[in-house]
N, C-alpha and C positions, 0 to 999 in steps of 0.2 A: 622833653618831648614824650608824648604818650604813645605807647605801642599797643597794637591790638593782638590779643592772644586767642585766636579762634581756630577750631578744627576745620579741616577740609570738609566741604559739604554743608557747613553751617550757613544760616541765614542771618544777616544783619538788617534789622528793620528800623527805619528812622523816620522821624517827622521833624526835620530841621527847621529852624526859624525861617520864615519866608521873606522877611523884610516888609511885611504888610502891617502886622500888629506890633512886632518887636523889631527894632533896628530898621535898617534900610538895606537894599540890595548891595550897594557899594561897600558898606562896612561888613556885611556877612560873606561877601565873595571869598575873603581870605579863609574864613572858617570852612566853607564848602570845599575849597581847594585843598586844605589840610586834611579834611576827611577823606578826600579822594586819594591823597598820598598814602594814608594809613591803610585803606582797603586794598590798594594795589599791592601792598606787602602781604596780602592774605589770599594767595591763589587757591581757587577751588571753592570760594564762598560765593553766595548770592547776596546782593544788596537790594532791598526794597525800600524805596523812598517815596513819601507823599510830600509834595511841595507845590507852591504856587507855580503856574505855568511860566516858563521862561528862565528866570534867573538861576535857580539851582542846577537845572539840566545843563545849561550853558557852562557854568563854572565847574561842574563835576567833570565835564568833558568826555564822558563815555557814552556810547550808543546803547540805549536799553534794548533788551531783546523783547520786552513787552511794555506797552505804554497804554494806560487807560486814563481818559479824561473824566473828572468828577468835580463836584463842588464841595467845599468845606464851608458850610454856611454860604455867605455871599462871595467867597473867594474861589475863583476858577483854579483848579488844581490838576496835577498829574500824579498818578501812581505809576512809578517807573521801576522796572525790574532789570537788574544788571547781573551778568555772570562775570566774575573776575578770573582771568586766565593768567598763566605764568608768562 
């Protein structure tokens, strides 16, 4: 199991697979949930994720403090920002 070793106040910026060009949402859901488990072990960090609307946010299961809609080419995406608390 991979552990994250980041300092409080750090930013984790990710562009996880969306399930559009690579894989599908069902197979990626486990990856997104594992990522959530890892960052929950890093209180005091901020996570910024760009992903296709819907799947990642639902699987990640946290409410973003900021959310912007945008397009990545033809794919409708969201840039979501999360604060991880203890």
